[in-house]
N, C-alpha and C positions, 0 to 999 in steps of 0.2 A: 588659454583662458572658456575658452569653450568645455573645454575638460572641468573643467571647475565649476561653470556655473549649473552642468549637469551634473553633478555631486550634489551641489547646495539645493539647487530642484527638487530632486531626489530624496533629500533628505528630508525637506518642510513638508513636503507632502506624504511619503512613509509614512511622517512622526503624528500629521494629522487625520490618515486611516488609522492610526494606532488608537484612536480615540474610539473607534467602532469594535465589538465582539469579534475576537479567533472562527471563523466558522466549518461544518466536516467537509471540506475541502481540498484539494488536490491541482496545485497549480506546475502544468508542464514545458519543459520549453526544448526544444534538441537543435543542437549548431547555433545557437541564438535566434531562435526564428524561426531557421531557414527552411526547415523542414517537419514536418511530422513523420517521424520514424526515426531508428535505433532503438536502444534500451528503454527507453519513455515509451514509446510506441506499445513497445510490448505491457510494461507496466501499466498505463490507461487501457486497454485491452481486457486484463486480468480485471483490473479495479470493475470495469464496468458487469464484466460475468460475474462475478461474487461478490459484488455489493453494486446490485447499480442503481440506489437511491443517494449516493455518494458523486455528489459533482464535480464532474472535470474538465479544468481551463487547459486549453491551450494557444500559446503566444503564437504569433502569426506574425514577419518584418514585412513582409509584402504586400504577395496575396493569400486571402485565405486559402488553406489546404484543400484542394479539392479531391485528395483520399483520403479525407478525417471523415469520422463516421457522424450523424447528427446530434450521436446524445455526448459530444460534447460542447462546448462554450468556446466559440474562438474569437479571441482579442487582440485588437494590435495592438503590437509590441512599441515601449516606448509611449506609449497614452496615459492619459490619467486613468485610465479605465485599467490597464497594467498595472500601473504602482495599486490601484485600489482591490484590485482582485489578489497582490500574492500578499500583501499588507495584511489583510483579510484570510487567507489560506493555512492551513495548518500544516498544511504538507507541501514543500515541493520537493519537483524530482528533474533533472537537469542532465543531461548528455555534456556540457559546456560549460565553462567558469561563467560565473553571471558579470556584467559591467559591474562598475565600484559605485553607482549609484542609485544602487537596489540593494536596501537595510532588513536584516529580518531582526525581529523582534523575540520575544522571550515569550516560549510556548510552541513556537513554529520550529519545525523538523524540516531539514535541507536533507536532502541524496542524492551524493555525486554518481552519477551512472560510468563516466567516460562514458567515448565512445570507440574503447581500443580494448582489447584484450590482452593475446597472447603475441601483445608489440613488444619492437623491438628496440624503435626509434626513441632518443629520450625527447623527453617531454618534461615540461615547466620547468621547476627549478632545477631539477639535472640539467637543462641545459639553458641554465639561467645567462649565459654569458652570450649564448646568440639571440636572446630574446629582447625585442626592443622593452623600455622602461614601464611602459601600456600595460603591456603584458606579465612586466612582475607585480606592479602593482594589483591589478585583480586579482591574482596567485593570491597574495600575504593577505587579502579582502574576504577572498570565498572562504580560501583555507581557514579563517576564525569564525567561517558561516556554518561551514562543512558539518553534522552532525555525524554522517557514515558516509561511506564508500564501499561500491560493491568491486568483489574481484573474481577472477575464476580460475586463480592459480597461487603456489604458495611464491609465485615468481613476483605476480602482478600485484599483489599483497603488499609484498618491498617496498619494489616501484613507485606503490601509488602511495603507497607513506612517507617517503623520501619527496615524491615529487611534485606534490600535494598538501606537504609540509603536515602532512596530519598523520602521525604514527599514531599506533592505537584506535584510529577510528575505522578501518579495513578491515570489512568481513568477506570470508568466500563464501560467498553462495552461489557461486555459476552463475553466468549472465542472462538477464532476459530475452536476449537477440541467438543466443543460440539455443536456450528452450525450445526456444519458436521453432528454429533449424531442426531441431531433433525431430519435434513432436507434430510438423505441417510439410515432411516430403512430397508427397504424392499430392495435395491440394497445389501448393506450392507450386510445383511441375506442371500441373493443370493450367494452371494461371496460366503461365509463362507463355507456356506452347498457346493456350489457346488466342493470349492476345498478339501474338506473330506469326497465330496460322503456322507454326511449327509441324511438321508430319507425324505422326508415333516412330515412325523407323531415319528421322532424319537427325546425328547429335548435334548435341552445342555445348561451343567453347567460348570462352566470357573473356573479354582481357577490358580490364581494370584496374588503372595504376592510380597508385597514390599522389597527393598534391603536391605539385612543383610550386615554393615559393616564390623560385624568379621562374619562372617557364622559357625554356627557349626552343630554338628547331631544332628536330630530332630528339629529342627526347622521349616523344612518341611514334616513333618513326619505322612501326611495326606495318609488319607484309602483309596484308593480308592473305595477298591469294596464294605465295608461298608457304602459308603456317595452313589453309585448307588442305595442300597437295600433300602436306607432312602429315597432317591427323588422317587425310584419307588414309594413306599410305600404309602408315603404322596401323591404325583401328577400324578401316576400313569407314564402307558405308555413307554417305552425304552427310556434311558437316554447315551447320549454319556459324557462321559468330555475331556474339554481339558483341558490341564497342560501348566502353561507359567509363569517360573520361570523369574525373575529378570535378564538381560543381564549379569550382573554381576555374578551373584551366580546361571547361569548354569550349574554348573559340579556336582552340587545337584540333576539333576532333573531325574540321570539317577539312582538316588539312592531310589528316591520313589518307594513303592509298584506298580507298574504299567506292565500291557500287552500288550498282541496286539491290546486289545481298546482302549485302553486310547492314546489322539491324542495332538500330540509334537505341541504344540501351539509353538516352538521356529520357527516354518518352517514357522509363517504365519505372516508378517512385519507390521502389523494395527492394536496396539490393538483396535483401538478406534471400527473397524469393526465385531473383535471379543469380543466386549461388548455389541453391538447392536445386535450382534446372539444370545447370550448367552439367556438364559430361569431363570437361575439360576446362580449366580455370588457368590465364594467364595475367600474372601480377608482377610487382616488383616488393615497395617495402612497407606495402598496405597490409594494416595489420587484418585484412579482410582474410587474408591467405591462412589463419589459422580458422577463422569460421567456416571455408569452405576446407579445410584439411578434415576437422572432425565431423565432417562427411564421406571422407575418407574419400574426395574428389583429387583428379589426376590433378598438379600445380608444376609449374615453371613457372619462377621469377624472370622477367626479362627486364634488363636493367643498362642500354645507350649509355646512362650517366653515372653510373655506381661511384666511380672517385670523386667526382665530384660532390655530389649526393651524397656519401657520408664524411666529405670533408664539410662541406656547408652543413646539415642537420646534427649529424650525431648520435652514434647510436652504440645500443650496452651489448649488443654483441655484432659480430660480423654476418652479414648474410650468408657467407660463406659457411659460417657454422649450422647452420638450419637444415632441417632434414629437406628442403626443395633443391632440386637442378637450376641452375644458376647459366645466361646467356648475356650475353653483352652486345650482340650482331643477331642481323636477321639469320644468315649465316650458323653461328652456334644455335640460337634457337631451332633453326630444320633440325637440325644431328639434334638436338637433347631430345626434340618429339620422337625422332625416331627410334632413339634410342631408350627410350623410357622403359622402366621396369618396375613393376607391380611390384613388384614380392619384393627387392629391397627399399622402395622406397616406403612400405607399408612398416615395414620393420622400423628403417631408420624415427617415424613418424613416433611408433609406441616407445620408441627407448625415450625419445626428444618429451613426452608428455609423460611421462615418466620422472626423467631429470626434474623438470622443471615444479611437478605437484599439480596437473591441472585439475579441476574439477568441476564438470557442468552435468547438467543434471532437468531433466523435464522440468522437472519439478519448484525449477527456481526460480520461475515469475511467481508462481502461487504462493512460496515462502516469504518472497519479497515481498510482496502484496500486505499478508499477515500478520509483516511484523510493522509495515505501513496502519496499519487499521489499529495496531494495540499500539502504534501514536499515538490514532486521533483519538482514541479513547480514554488517552489518557495509564495507560496500562502498562505493566515495564518490560 
């Protein structure tokens, strides 16, 4: 009943605001208003850089984004102000599916960027049997509104067309967050090192696993001290470890075997910059491993719950078929670090990229913004 009332409320007020003319402005959301981040963030920044007179609106769910620049207008999620801004914006940009109480009018253009690139976890329609009915309704509602989805490979173009029920609407442009990775490595490294006061001769390892829908004890049981010993033994130098669990699993971060030397990744909002700064990346089923691999970072997938996760989540391909070493225990992880072979790893990575038809470019963000500007100006 509550969801039905939201839909009715949204339908009524969207239609009321449709009486107002469309404006040359762009509305952004990332993770349902949870963050100022991901692909929408970089599109927003490029918009302001190239077209500073265009109004940019961001929707926030809980608190205003402290990391958002002053030139964006921040509007509270789920309010009449949000409906007004969405109803009168010519362009929508989102990294997540919009709620079912959002309605699009004629003349608006909806760009879905999604928040994963070369992912291998099944998503949306391709895992419909494992999703709640609410998620399926949201997907079908969005698929009717979406005008374009961006991808970074032949592989994801095919998957997004199927998963989002958007065949023919997926354009292989490269991803804005990858564009940022390729363009801003030196600056990002300096920012992260300065933020955490890390010395120039110290190496950085990042541990950032993906979301667990039903988190349990033992899924994030990384032995920090042993990992630091392995990294020092293999690569030399001193190492700092940054730990950043998924925002929805953050309550488990304090339960890790951490001491004062472990750096809290929750305090740093830009995941792409953390990846840029890392010299070694430990993750699991997160699509961010491909962000790190784009920069040829050393990566190991640490998955203590491999069998359970693959059964519960569903994958397009087994993680064992990817070009990354896999460890199920801390003992295995220690050995994989010691045995890491750079030459073999990079060869496997290049072969995989060729197989999936990867396309990334420093110009991806500017090219996407140019497409959106043409839509603002009603050009084809």
